C-alpha positions in Angstrom: 24.3 187.4 98.2 20.7 186.3 97.8 19.7 187.7 94.5 16.0 187.4 95.4 16.3 189.8 98.4 19.2 192.2 99.2 20.1 195.8 100.0 22.6 198.3 98.7 23.6 201.4 100.6 25.5 204.5 99.5 24.9 207.8 97.7 21.8 207.2 95.6 21.6 209.1 92.2 18.1 210.0 91.2 18.3 211.0 87.5 14.6 212.0 87.4 14.9 214.7 90.1 18.6 215.3 89.5 19.4 214.8 93.1 21.8 212.7 95.2 21.1 211.5 98.7 22.4 208.9 101.2 20.2 205.9 101.5 19.5 202.2 101.0 18.0 200.4 98.0 15.8 197.4 98.8 15.7 194.7 96.1 13.3 191.8 96.0 12.7 189.3 93.3 14.6 191.3 90.7 12.7 194.6 91.4 13.4 197.6 93.5 10.9 197.3 96.4 11.9 200.6 98.1 14.5 203.3 98.4 14.9 204.8 101.8 16.8 208.0 102.5 19.2 207.6 105.4 21.8 210.2 106.3 23.6 207.7 108.6 24.8 205.6 105.7 28.6 205.4 105.8 29.2 204.0 102.3 30.8 206.6 100.0 30.1 204.7 96.8 27.4 205.9 94.3 24.4 203.8 93.2 22.8 204.8 89.9 20.8 203.2 87.0 22.6 200.9 84.5 23.9 202.4 81.2 22.5 201.9 77.7 24.1 202.0 74.3 21.4 203.5 72.1 22.7 202.1 68.8 25.1 199.3 68.2 25.8 196.4 65.9 26.7 193.5 68.3 28.2 191.6 65.4 31.0 194.3 65.1 32.3 193.1 68.4 33.0 189.8 66.7 31.2 188.3 69.7 27.8 186.5 69.8 25.4 188.5 72.1 26.0 186.3 75.1 29.7 186.9 75.0 29.2 190.6 74.2 27.2 190.9 77.4 30.0 189.3 79.5 32.3 192.2 78.5 29.9 195.0 78.4 28.6 194.5 82.0 32.0 195.1 83.5 31.7 198.7 82.3 28.2 199.2 83.7 26.2 198.6 80.5 23.0 196.7 81.2 21.2 197.2 77.8 21.7 197.9 74.1 19.6 199.0 71.3 20.9 196.7 68.6 20.6 196.6 64.9 21.3 193.0 63.7 21.6 194.0 60.0 25.1 192.5 59.8 23.9 188.9 60.4 20.6 189.7 58.6 22.6 190.4 55.4 24.1 187.0 55.7 21.3 184.8 57.1 18.2 186.9 56.9 15.3 186.5 59.5 17.0 183.4 60.9 20.1 185.4 61.7 18.1 188.0 63.6 16.2 185.2 65.5 19.6 183.7 66.3 20.7 186.9 67.9 17.5 187.3 69.9 17.6 183.7 71.2 21.3 183.8 72.1 20.9 187.1 73.9 18.1 185.6 76.1 20.5 183.1 77.5 22.3 185.6 79.7 21.2 188.3 82.2 21.4 191.3 79.9 18.8 193.4 78.1 19.3 193.3 74.3 16.7 195.2 72.3 16.8 194.3 68.7 15.4 196.1 65.6 14.1 194.9 62.3 16.8 195.6 59.8 15.3 197.9 57.1 17.9 197.7 54.4 18.9 194.1 53.6 20.7 194.3 51.3 21.7 197.9 51.9 21.7 198.6 48.1 21.0 196.6 44.9 24.6 197.3 43.9 26.2 194.5 46.0 25.7 190.8 46.7 24.2 189.8 50.1 23.1 186.5 51.5 19.5 187.5 52.1 16.8 190.0 51.4 14.3 191.4 53.8 11.3 192.8 52.0 8.0 194.2 53.3 6.6 190.8 54.1 9.7 189.8 56.2 9.7 193.2 57.9 6.1 192.8 58.8 6.8 189.4 60.4 9.7 190.9 62.4 7.9 194.1 63.5 5.0 192.0 64.8 7.3 190.3 67.3 7.4 191.6 70.9 11.2 191.1 70.8 11.6 193.7 68.0 11.5 197.3 69.4 12.0 199.4 66.3 12.8 199.5 62.6 16.5 199.7 62.3 18.4 202.3 60.4 16.9 203.3 57.1 20.1 203.7 55.1 18.5 204.3 51.7 18.1 208.0 52.3 17.8 208.8 48.6 14.9 206.4 48.5 13.2 208.1 51.4 13.8 211.6 50.1 12.5 210.7 46.7 9.5 208.7 48.2 10.4 205.5 46.6 7.4 203.2 46.8 9.3 200.1 48.1 11.0 202.2 50.8 7.8 203.9 51.8 6.1 200.6 52.1 8.7 199.5 54.5 8.3 202.6 56.6 4.5 202.0 56.7 5.2 198.7 58.5 6.8 200.6 61.4 3.8 202.9 61.5 1.5 200.0 61.5 3.1 198.7 64.7 3.7 202.1 66.2 7.4 201.5 66.6 10.1 204.1 65.9 12.4 204.1 62.9 16.1 204.7 63.2 17.9 206.8 60.6 21.1 206.9 58.7 21.7 210.0 56.5 25.3 211.2 56.7 25.7 214.7 55.5 22.1 215.1 54.5 20.9 218.7 55.2 18.4 221.3 54.1 15.2 220.3 52.4 16.5 216.8 51.9 16.9 216.4 55.7 13.5 217.8 56.2 11.9 215.3 53.8 13.8 212.4 55.3 12.6 213.2 58.8 9.1 214.0 57.7 8.8 210.4 56.4 8.9 209.2 60.0 12.7 208.8 60.6 13.3 209.6 64.3 17.1 209.3 64.9 20.5 209.7 63.2 23.9 208.5 64.4 25.7 209.6 61.3 26.0 213.3 61.9 29.6 214.4 61.7 29.2 218.2 62.0 27.5 220.4 64.5 25.6 222.2 61.7 24.2 219.0 60.4 23.2 217.8 63.9 21.5 221.0 64.9 19.5 221.1 61.6 18.2 217.6 62.1 17.2 218.4 65.7 15.4 221.5 64.5 13.4 219.3 62.1 12.4 217.0 65.0 15.1 214.3 65.0 17.1 212.8 67.9 20.8 212.8 67.4 22.9 209.9 68.7 26.5 211.0 69.5 28.6 208.1 68.2 32.0 207.1 69.4 33.0 203.6 68.1 36.2 201.9 67.1 36.3 203.6 63.7 33.8 206.4 63.6 34.4 209.0 66.3 32.1 212.0 66.4 32.1 212.7 70.1 34.4 215.7 70.0 32.5 217.3 67.1 29.1 216.9 68.7 29.4 216.8 72.5 28.5 220.5 72.8 24.9 219.6 71.7 24.5 218.9 75.4 24.5 222.6 76.1 21.1 223.5 74.6 19.8 220.2 73.1 20.3 217.6 75.8 16.7 216.2 75.5 17.4 215.3 71.9 20.7 213.6 72.4 21.6 210.0 73.0 25.0 208.3 73.2 26.0 205.3 71.2 29.0 203.4 69.9 27.6 201.9 66.6 30.5 199.6 66.1 32.9 198.4 68.8 35.7 195.9 68.2 36.3 193.3 70.9 39.6 194.8 72.3 38.0 198.2 72.6 34.9 196.7 74.3 37.2 195.0 76.8 38.6 198.4 77.7 35.4 200.4 78.0 32.0 201.2 76.7 29.5 204.0 77.2 31.1 204.7 80.7 34.0 206.2 78.8 31.8 208.7 77.1 30.2 209.7 80.4 33.6 210.4 81.9 34.7 212.4 78.9 31.6 214.5 79.0 32.0 215.2 82.7 35.7 216.1 82.2 34.5 218.7 79.7 32.4 220.3 82.4 29.0 218.8 81.7 26.8 217.9 84.7 26.9 214.2 85.4 23.2 214.1 86.3 22.2 215.6 82.9 24.7 213.4 81.0 23.1 210.3 82.7 19.7 211.4 81.4 21.2 211.3 77.8 22.6 207.8 78.4 19.6 206.3 80.3 16.3 208.2 80.2 16.5 209.4 76.6 16.8 205.9 75.0 14.3 204.3 77.4 11.7 206.9 76.5 12.4 206.9 72.8 12.5 203.1 72.3 10.1 202.2 75.1 12.7 200.0 76.9 12.0 197.9 80.0 15.1 199.1 81.8 15.1 200.3 85.4 15.9 203.8 86.3 16.4 203.3 90.1 12.9 203.9 91.1 10.6 201.8 93.4 8.8 199.2 91.3 11.5 199.3 88.5 13.6 196.3 87.5 16.8 196.4 89.6 19.1 197.4 86.7 21.8 199.4 88.5 25.5 200.0 88.9 27.8 201.0 91.8 30.6 203.4 91.0 33.5 204.7 93.2 32.6 208.3 92.5 31.1 210.5 89.8 34.4 211.8 88.4 36.5 208.7 88.0 33.4 206.7 87.3 35.0 203.3 88.0 32.3 200.7 87.9 32.5 198.5 91.0 29.3 196.4 90.5 26.6 195.9 87.8 23.2 194.4 88.3 20.6 193.3 85.8 17.1 192.4 87.1 18.7 192.2 90.5 21.4 189.7 89.4 24.9 190.8 90.1 26.6 190.4 86.7 29.9 192.1 87.3 32.2 193.1 90.2 35.4 195.0 90.2 36.2 194.5 86.6 35.3 190.8 86.5 32.3 189.4 84.7 30.0 187.1 86.6 28.1 186.0 83.5 29.0 182.4 82.4 29.7 181.5 78.8 26.9 179.5 77.1 27.0 177.0 74.3 26.0 178.3 70.9 25.5 177.1 67.4 27.5 178.4 64.5 25.2 179.2 61.5 26.9 180.4 58.4 26.6 181.0 54.6 30.0 181.0 52.9 30.5 179.6 49.4 33.5 181.6 48.0 36.3 179.6 46.6 40.0 180.4 46.8 41.3 183.2 44.6 44.5 183.4 42.5 46.9 186.2 41.8 45.6 186.4 38.2 42.1 187.1 39.6 43.1 190.5 41.1 45.4 191.8 38.2 44.3 195.2 37.0 45.2 196.2 33.5 46.3 199.8 33.3 43.8 201.3 30.8 44.5 205.0 31.6 47.0 207.5 32.8 44.9 208.6 35.8 42.7 206.6 38.2 40.2 207.2 40.9 41.5 206.3 44.4 39.4 205.9 47.5 40.7 208.3 50.2 40.1 206.8 53.7 40.0 209.0 56.8 41.0 207.9 60.3 38.0 207.8 62.6 35.5 208.4 59.8 33.2 206.2 57.7 33.0 208.7 54.9 35.7 208.6 52.2 37.0 211.0 49.6 38.0 210.4 46.0 41.3 211.5 44.6 42.8 211.2 41.1 46.3 209.6 41.0 48.7 208.4 38.5 48.9 204.5 38.6 52.1 202.7 39.3 52.4 200.4 36.3 54.4 197.2 36.0 54.2 195.0 32.9 51.1 196.9 31.8 49.3 196.3 35.1 48.4 198.9 37.8 49.9 197.7 41.1 50.1 198.9 44.7 52.4 201.9 45.2 53.7 201.6 48.7 55.8 204.8 48.5 52.7 206.9 47.7 50.4 204.9 50.0 48.2 203.8 47.1 47.3 200.2 47.9 45.2 197.6 46.1 41.8 196.9 47.7 39.8 193.8 46.7 36.2 192.7 47.5 35.0 189.1 46.7 31.5 187.9 46.7 31.3 185.2 49.4 27.9 183.9 48.6 28.6 182.4 45.2 31.2 180.1 43.7 33.5 181.0 40.8 32.9 184.8 40.9 35.8 187.1 40.1 36.6 189.8 42.7 36.3 193.5 42.2 39.6 195.5 42.5 40.4 199.2 43.1 42.9 201.3 45.0 42.9 203.1 48.3 44.9 205.7 50.2 45.2 206.2 53.9 46.1 202.8 55.2 49.8 203.3 55.4 50.9 199.7 55.1 54.5 199.3 54.2 54.3 195.5 53.7 51.9 192.7 54.0 48.1 192.5 53.6 44.9 192.4 55.7 41.7 190.5 54.9 38.4 190.1 56.6 34.9 188.7 56.0 33.6 191.6 58.1 32.7 194.1 55.4 29.7 196.3 55.9 27.0 195.7 55.0 26.9 192.6 52.9 30.0 191.1 54.4 31.8 189.9 51.4 35.5 189.3 51.7 37.6 192.5 51.7 41.4 192.9 51.6 44.0 195.6 51.4 47.6 195.0 50.8 51.0 195.9 49.4 51.4 193.0 47.0 49.1 190.8 45.0 50.6 187.6 46.5 50.0 188.6 50.1 46.5 189.9 49.3 45.6 186.6 47.8 47.2 184.7 50.7 45.2 186.7 53.3 42.0 186.3 51.4 42.4 182.6 51.1 43.0 182.3 54.8 39.6 183.8 55.4 38.0 181.7 52.7 39.4 178.5 54.0 38.0 179.1 57.5 34.7 180.4 56.0 35.1 183.7 57.7 37.6 185.5 59.9 40.2 188.3 60.1 43.6 187.7 58.7 47.1 189.3 58.6 49.8 188.2 56.2 53.4 189.4 56.4 55.5 187.4 53.9 55.5 183.8 55.3 53.8 184.8 58.5 50.1 184.1 58.5 47.7 184.9 61.4 43.9 184.4 61.6 41.0 184.9 64.0 38.2 182.5 62.8 34.7 183.9 62.8 32.5 180.8 62.3 29.1 182.5 63.1 28.0 184.0 59.8 31.6 184.9 59.1 31.1 187.7 61.6 31.3 186.4 65.2 33.2 183.9 67.3 31.6 181.6 70.0 34.9 181.6 72.0 35.3 183.4 75.3 34.9 187.1 74.6 38.1 188.1 76.5 40.1 185.5 74.5 38.7 186.9 71.2 39.5 190.4 72.4 43.1 189.4 73.0 43.4 187.6 69.7 42.0 190.5 67.8 44.3 192.9 69.6 47.3 190.8 68.5 46.1 191.1 64.9 45.5 194.8 65.2 49.0 195.4 66.6 50.4 193.3 63.7 48.6 195.6 61.3 50.2 198.6 62.9 53.5 196.8 62.8 53.1 196.5 59.1 52.8 200.3 58.9 49.2 201.2 59.2 48.6 204.6 60.8 44.9 204.1 61.3 43.6 203.7 64.9 41.5 200.8 63.8 42.7 199.4 60.5 40.4 196.4 60.3 37.3 198.4 61.3 38.2 201.1 58.7 38.7 198.4 56.1 35.3 196.9 56.9 33.6 200.1 55.9 35.3 200.5 52.6 32.5 198.4 51.0 29.7 200.3 52.7 28.1 201.9 49.7 25.5 204.0 51.5 28.2 206.3 52.9 29.9 208.6 50.3 32.0 209.5 48.5 33.4 206.4 46.9 33.5 202.7 48.0 34.1 199.2 46.5 31.4 196.6 46.3 31.9 193.0 45.1 30.4 194.3 41.8 32.7 197.3 41.3 33.8 200.8 42.2 30.8 202.7 43.5 30.1 206.5 43.7 28.0 207.1 46.8 27.1 210.7 45.8 25.4 209.6 42.5 24.5 206.1 43.8 25.9 204.5 40.7 29.0 202.5 39.6 32.0 204.5 38.3 35.1 203.6 36.3 38.4 203.1 37.9 40.4 204.8 35.2 39.5 208.4 34.1 41.8 208.9 31.1 
């Protein structure tokens, strides 16, 4: 096919007029030259605009942008609104520029934001800091479409000067600000939104979402590898469709290989929602909100479009970006590109003695993890004590969790305990630990925890599973977050590790993804940073033992 000039015929979906008609799309030099209605067309396939993920962290796919694109296009995704704050926490502005430049090497539309909270809090160690000066430099760039999620919601609500100065930068360049305020309601939600925050992908109840919409906010229905809020929020489409967008937030590589935003469209349609209205949520709403240069299947638009078999099964047959066919029948047509591997990883190997916890009380606070949620609870448990030390209690599913500062040498790790992982043996470790991306590990024995952590440390980033003498590792050489390998190969390797974690007893759908959020201090109730156990409700450190 000549990508400069070609035609596509079938059932044409116009999401502006909410109509479907038989006809032919004429493409020339990457743009739609004309669309002609023609009832004689025999093709039964459907032609519609390409899909958009309205909020995602590309780094969570463990793939560099160019490889992420290779997987995403097979599911009809042509664009993402991407917050690069994972790599920004490691490499600062240079990390964000790396993402932008790598993304430009492939036919896909990455729209990056300026990460507003690097580091996310002052209670953890990150590799970089983005202040007002750095945000101004980023927001001035044409490649930056918005200010990425403002996670310091207490700072916004209390009108902290530093936070408000950051928001003023977005206003200066007339670019929207993404939000992040899990569970914030009432007057606090109103104050947060009045400060200029325009979206939130962290709503986990209908009550919270409706209240935020009432105050003028757009709500992004999130369904990722760990956080899954689709079922709780999909009924927003009944009366608030104009204020709803779809996103995945975080998507691990094996999940991305299986599907993307196309899965949410099909689920919404299966629940009885009109496909034409759902497509508006997925396509028009993010385009209008973020001012994206993505085509909507109109004459004069960029030829960003997909062909599907029908509007119920929604099997993507072809994907086009700027008139270039990038996927066909489940196969990517985007070639892999060479990429550099910038990193910052100074942590040294740890020893068993480094993670010993002296039992200094009869009760201790334990992080309660929840499957499919980023929020955690806090429960008080009696520690299992051996030789005066608190140790993992496999029978009660109270396991040791460790976070190690990766940016400095000779620093001792922080240690706490967690419920909900279900491991019966072995240990997991990773350098993907939102948002500062220190090394995090959960395990049933100190020896295996240390062994898993040292696998990650030796490779200067990665995901590891240890089961006795068995050691498995997926290296992540780009900022300790991403691989430059073929995306489908990475997906397969990660899937193997994920299955191994389940073999060890984990009952979580995505154990590595859930573990990665156990150091995310901006989401309550209680998390573990490299500096200690942290109470996300009071935004202060807390003691492990309570008596």
